[in-house]
VEXLUMMAR-399630 format. One record per residue (C-alpha): x, y, z; residue number from 1. Coordinates in steps of 0.2 Angstrom, whole numbers, always signed. Layout:
<sites>
x->X, y->Y, z->Z, seq->NUM
...
</sites>
This chain:
<sites>
x->+1328, y->+120, z->+1320, seq->1
x->+1321, y->+136, z->+1314, seq->2
x->+1312, y->+147, z->+1327, seq->3
x->+1292, y->+143, z->+1326, seq->4
x->+1281, y->+156, z->+1319, seq->5
x->+1272, y->+165, z->+1333, seq->6
x->+1253, y->+169, z->+1333, seq->7
x->+1247, y->+178, z->+1347, seq->8
x->+1229, y->+175, z->+1351, seq->9
x->+1224, y->+191, z->+1361, seq->10
x->+1210, y->+190, z->+1376, seq->11
x->+1203, y->+173, z->+1371, seq->12
x->+1192, y->+174, z->+1387, seq->13
x->+1185, y->+191, z->+1382, seq->14
x->+1185, y->+189, z->+1364, seq->15
x->+1179, y->+171, z->+1361, seq->16
x->+1161, y->+172, z->+1359, seq->17
x->+1160, y->+166, z->+1342, seq->18
x->+1173, y->+154, z->+1341, seq->19
x->+1186, y->+165, z->+1332, seq->20
x->+1200, y->+156, z->+1341, seq->21
x->+1199, y->+143, z->+1329, seq->22
x->+1207, y->+154, z->+1316, seq->23
x->+1223, y->+152, z->+1326, seq->24
x->+1222, y->+133, z->+1323, seq->25
x->+1219, y->+137, z->+1305, seq->26
x->+1235, y->+146, z->+1304, seq->27
x->+1246, y->+134, z->+1314, seq->28
x->+1241, y->+120, z->+1303, seq->29
x->+1243, y->+128, z->+1286, seq->30
x->+1260, y->+131, z->+1292, seq->31
x->+1262, y->+113, z->+1297, seq->32
x->+1257, y->+106, z->+1281, seq->33
x->+1272, y->+116, z->+1274, seq->34
x->+1283, y->+109, z->+1287, seq->35
x->+1285, y->+126, z->+1295, seq->36
x->+1285, y->+126, z->+1314, seq->37
x->+1272, y->+137, z->+1323, seq->38
x->+1265, y->+139, z->+1341, seq->39
x->+1250, y->+150, z->+1348, seq->40
x->+1253, y->+161, z->+1362, seq->41
x->+1237, y->+163, z->+1372, seq->42
x->+1237, y->+181, z->+1380, seq->43
x->+1224, y->+184, z->+1394, seq->44
x->+1219, y->+200, z->+1401, seq->45
x->+1231, y->+208, z->+1414, seq->46
x->+1247, y->+199, z->+1404, seq->47
x->+1258, y->+209, z->+1393, seq->48
x->+1257, y->+208, z->+1374, seq->49
x->+1273, y->+200, z->+1367, seq->50
x->+1280, y->+212, z->+1355, seq->51
x->+1289, y->+197, z->+1345, seq->52
x->+1274, y->+188, z->+1337, seq->53
x->+1272, y->+187, z->+1319, seq->54
x->+1253, y->+188, z->+1319, seq->55
x->+1241, y->+194, z->+1332, seq->56
x->+1222, y->+186, z->+1332, seq->57
x->+1206, y->+195, z->+1339, seq->58
x->+1189, y->+189, z->+1340, seq->59
x->+1171, y->+194, z->+1344, seq->60
x->+1163, y->+196, z->+1360, seq->61
x->+1150, y->+204, z->+1371, seq->62
x->+1150, y->+224, z->+1375, seq->63
x->+1158, y->+223, z->+1392, seq->64
x->+1173, y->+212, z->+1388, seq->65
x->+1175, y->+221, z->+1372, seq->66
x->+1177, y->+238, z->+1382, seq->67
x->+1189, y->+229, z->+1395, seq->68
x->+1199, y->+222, z->+1380, seq->69
x->+1200, y->+239, z->+1373, seq->70
x->+1206, y->+246, z->+1389, seq->71
x->+1220, y->+233, z->+1392, seq->72
x->+1226, y->+237, z->+1374, seq->73
x->+1226, y->+254, z->+1377, seq->74
x->+1237, y->+252, z->+1392, seq->75
x->+1252, y->+250, z->+1383, seq->76
x->+1259, y->+251, z->+1365, seq->77
x->+1263, y->+233, z->+1362, seq->78
x->+1252, y->+230, z->+1348, seq->79
x->+1254, y->+246, z->+1338, seq->80
x->+1274, y->+242, z->+1341, seq->81
x->+1272, y->+225, z->+1334, seq->82
x->+1263, y->+231, z->+1319, seq->83
x->+1275, y->+244, z->+1315, seq->84
x->+1289, y->+232, z->+1316, seq->85
x->+1281, y->+220, z->+1302, seq->86
x->+1268, y->+209, z->+1312, seq->87
x->+1251, y->+207, z->+1304, seq->88
x->+1233, y->+207, z->+1314, seq->89
x->+1217, y->+199, z->+1310, seq->90
x->+1204, y->+207, z->+1320, seq->91
x->+1186, y->+199, z->+1319, seq->92
x->+1169, y->+210, z->+1325, seq->93
x->+1173, y->+217, z->+1340, seq->94
x->+1190, y->+216, z->+1337, seq->95
x->+1187, y->+225, z->+1322, seq->96
x->+1179, y->+239, z->+1332, seq->97
x->+1192, y->+241, z->+1345, seq->98
x->+1205, y->+243, z->+1331, seq->99
x->+1197, y->+258, z->+1324, seq->100
x->+1197, y->+275, z->+1332, seq->101
x->+1181, y->+275, z->+1341, seq->102
x->+1167, y->+262, z->+1345, seq->103
x->+1151, y->+261, z->+1356, seq->104
x->+1152, y->+251, z->+1372, seq->105
x->+1140, y->+244, z->+1382, seq->106
x->+1134, y->+261, z->+1388, seq->107
x->+1132, y->+266, z->+1371, seq->108
x->+1144, y->+278, z->+1374, seq->109
x->+1160, y->+282, z->+1361, seq->110
x->+1176, y->+273, z->+1367, seq->111
x->+1192, y->+277, z->+1361, seq->112
x->+1199, y->+263, z->+1351, seq->113
x->+1218, y->+260, z->+1345, seq->114
x->+1217, y->+268, z->+1329, seq->115
x->+1225, y->+255, z->+1319, seq->116
x->+1212, y->+254, z->+1306, seq->117
x->+1203, y->+270, z->+1299, seq->118
x->+1186, y->+268, z->+1305, seq->119
x->+1172, y->+270, z->+1319, seq->120
x->+1158, y->+261, z->+1326, seq->121
x->+1142, y->+266, z->+1332, seq->122
x->+1123, y->+260, z->+1335, seq->123
x->+1109, y->+265, z->+1324, seq->124
x->+1094, y->+255, z->+1334, seq->125
x->+1093, y->+245, z->+1320, seq->126
x->+1090, y->+225, z->+1323, seq->127
x->+1107, y->+215, z->+1324, seq->128
x->+1114, y->+211, z->+1307, seq->129
x->+1114, y->+191, z->+1307, seq->130
x->+1116, y->+179, z->+1294, seq->131
x->+1128, y->+173, z->+1280, seq->132
x->+1138, y->+184, z->+1271, seq->133
x->+1147, y->+183, z->+1253, seq->134
x->+1161, y->+196, z->+1250, seq->135
x->+1169, y->+201, z->+1234, seq->136
x->+1186, y->+206, z->+1240, seq->137
x->+1196, y->+221, z->+1235, seq->138
x->+1205, y->+217, z->+1218, seq->139
x->+1221, y->+222, z->+1225, seq->140
x->+1221, y->+208, z->+1239, seq->141
x->+1220, y->+195, z->+1224, seq->142
x->+1208, y->+184, z->+1234, seq->143
x->+1194, y->+173, z->+1229, seq->144
x->+1176, y->+177, z->+1235, seq->145
x->+1174, y->+176, z->+1254, seq->146
x->+1160, y->+168, z->+1264, seq->147
x->+1156, y->+168, z->+1284, seq->148
x->+1141, y->+173, z->+1294, seq->149
x->+1140, y->+190, z->+1304, seq->150
x->+1131, y->+193, z->+1319, seq->151
x->+1133, y->+212, z->+1326, seq->152
x->+1122, y->+227, z->+1330, seq->153
x->+1137, y->+240, z->+1326, seq->154
x->+1138, y->+251, z->+1311, seq->155
x->+1156, y->+253, z->+1305, seq->156
x->+1160, y->+269, z->+1294, seq->157
x->+1177, y->+270, z->+1285, seq->158
x->+1187, y->+285, z->+1287, seq->159
x->+1195, y->+294, z->+1272, seq->160
x->+1211, y->+282, z->+1272, seq->161
x->+1199, y->+266, z->+1276, seq->162
x->+1199, y->+254, z->+1264, seq->163
x->+1187, y->+239, z->+1263, seq->164
x->+1191, y->+221, z->+1263, seq->165
x->+1178, y->+219, z->+1250, seq->166
x->+1161, y->+222, z->+1244, seq->167
x->+1145, y->+212, z->+1250, seq->168
x->+1135, y->+202, z->+1239, seq->169
x->+1126, y->+195, z->+1252, seq->170
x->+1122, y->+199, z->+1270, seq->171
x->+1125, y->+216, z->+1278, seq->172
x->+1144, y->+219, z->+1281, seq->173
x->+1150, y->+236, z->+1288, seq->174
x->+1132, y->+242, z->+1286, seq->175
x->+1136, y->+260, z->+1283, seq->176
x->+1126, y->+261, z->+1267, seq->177
x->+1141, y->+258, z->+1255, seq->178
x->+1142, y->+238, z->+1255, seq->179
x->+1157, y->+239, z->+1262, seq->180
x->+1164, y->+223, z->+1272, seq->181
x->+1179, y->+225, z->+1284, seq->182
x->+1194, y->+236, z->+1285, seq->183
x->+1211, y->+234, z->+1279, seq->184
x->+1227, y->+244, z->+1283, seq->185
x->+1242, y->+236, z->+1276, seq->186
x->+1244, y->+220, z->+1287, seq->187
x->+1231, y->+225, z->+1299, seq->188
x->+1214, y->+216, z->+1293, seq->189
x->+1197, y->+218, z->+1301, seq->190
x->+1181, y->+209, z->+1296, seq->191
x->+1164, y->+204, z->+1302, seq->192
x->+1166, y->+187, z->+1297, seq->193
x->+1164, y->+172, z->+1308, seq->194
x->+1166, y->+156, z->+1303, seq->195
x->+1178, y->+155, z->+1308, seq->196
x->+1184, y->+166, z->+1294, seq->197
x->+1200, y->+157, z->+1290, seq->198
x->+1192, y->+139, z->+1291, seq->199
x->+1179, y->+146, z->+1277, seq->200
x->+1193, y->+155, z->+1267, seq->201
x->+1210, y->+146, z->+1268, seq->202
x->+1216, y->+159, z->+1255, seq->203
x->+1213, y->+173, z->+1267, seq->204
x->+1224, y->+162, z->+1278, seq->205
x->+1237, y->+162, z->+1267, seq->206
x->+1236, y->+179, z->+1262, seq->207
x->+1239, y->+184, z->+1280, seq->208
x->+1254, y->+172, z->+1282, seq->209
x->+1262, y->+178, z->+1266, seq->210
x->+1261, y->+196, z->+1273, seq->211
x->+1274, y->+192, z->+1286, seq->212
x->+1282, y->+176, z->+1279, seq->213
x->+1283, y->+180, z->+1262, seq->214
x->+1277, y->+168, z->+1248, seq->215
x->+1271, y->+152, z->+1252, seq->216
x->+1269, y->+135, z->+1243, seq->217
x->+1251, y->+133, z->+1238, seq->218
x->+1241, y->+118, z->+1245, seq->219
x->+1229, y->+108, z->+1235, seq->220
x->+1212, y->+106, z->+1244, seq->221
x->+1199, y->+99, z->+1234, seq->222
x->+1187, y->+95, z->+1248, seq->223
x->+1188, y->+112, z->+1255, seq->224
x->+1184, y->+119, z->+1237, seq->225
x->+1169, y->+108, z->+1237, seq->226
x->+1162, y->+114, z->+1254, seq->227
x->+1166, y->+132, z->+1249, seq->228
x->+1156, y->+130, z->+1233, seq->229
x->+1142, y->+122, z->+1242, seq->230
x->+1143, y->+136, z->+1256, seq->231
x->+1143, y->+150, z->+1244, seq->232
x->+1128, y->+144, z->+1233, seq->233
x->+1119, y->+140, z->+1249, seq->234
x->+1121, y->+158, z->+1254, seq->235
x->+1116, y->+164, z->+1238, seq->236
x->+1100, y->+153, z->+1237, seq->237
x->+1096, y->+150, z->+1256, seq->238
x->+1078, y->+145, z->+1251, seq->239
x->+1083, y->+130, z->+1239, seq->240
x->+1082, y->+115, z->+1249, seq->241
x->+1093, y->+105, z->+1236, seq->242
x->+1108, y->+115, z->+1240, seq->243
x->+1106, y->+113, z->+1258, seq->244
x->+1102, y->+95, z->+1258, seq->245
x->+1119, y->+92, z->+1247, seq->246
x->+1129, y->+98, z->+1264, seq->247
x->+1130, y->+81, z->+1274, seq->248
x->+1137, y->+71, z->+1259, seq->249
x->+1152, y->+83, z->+1259, seq->250
x->+1154, y->+84, z->+1278, seq->251
x->+1155, y->+65, z->+1276, seq->252
x->+1170, y->+67, z->+1266, seq->253
x->+1179, y->+75, z->+1280, seq->254
x->+1181, y->+62, z->+1294, seq->255
x->+1199, y->+60, z->+1291, seq->256
x->+1201, y->+79, z->+1293, seq->257
x->+1189, y->+80, z->+1309, seq->258
x->+1197, y->+64, z->+1316, seq->259
x->+1214, y->+73, z->+1318, seq->260
x->+1206, y->+90, z->+1325, seq->261
x->+1206, y->+86, z->+1343, seq->262
x->+1226, y->+85, z->+1343, seq->263
x->+1226, y->+103, z->+1339, seq->264
x->+1220, y->+106, z->+1356, seq->265
x->+1233, y->+96, z->+1365, seq->266
x->+1248, y->+91, z->+1355, seq->267
x->+1251, y->+107, z->+1344, seq->268
x->+1264, y->+119, z->+1352, seq->269
x->+1252, y->+131, z->+1363, seq->270
x->+1262, y->+144, z->+1375, seq->271
x->+1252, y->+152, z->+1388, seq->272
x->+1259, y->+170, z->+1394, seq->273
x->+1261, y->+171, z->+1412, seq->274
x->+1259, y->+154, z->+1417, seq->275
</sites>
């Protein structure tokens, strides 16, 4: 039997405020649908980060836990070594900021990031950026429009080698004044999109998987496609009630999917580091 694809979920107790751990569920299930074994490795603060995983996930969190997560990551080189060895990373919100060169902590002072992404984050005193987001991805990524929601107070600016995930057509994104959203550096992807982002954008999930595993067989998902169309239209036209009123009938078509969801938390392979 082939070794399972290992997906490391980093510090879910610190960077789990917005449910971004659901991205791990999406990746595992999309591999399972292709008969590819997979497991999630939960890594909590104080535990060593395994260097042998294929993908590493980081989510959003509050200021103090974010600063602690950055300190944990800077204490070793495991994540950087894994990336250098061919692993991929998805970092959402606070995770994106930590992977940049600098970010503003709870004390509003600059804290050192990991430097895996060429960007830095500061605060500008503006209200938090909250709401639905639609992104036109960088053409080189060959992805359809991305959808998600944002909730952040930081402003992320890209450095000279920083490449955005895409351009915002609805919402704020990085909000550095250039309409950019997210940052990409090879197999390392940072974004402000919650949702979880991979549940809303399965093509992005497959992009991450393909970046470390090679080409994958496509999956036909008409219900997901219908939900995406509805969500994109609702984001573009939030004041049109007929669009939002159509959402429940699409959800009603998902019971067979939702009924299978609980088993992900119990029956799918999950490995805890350090017991």
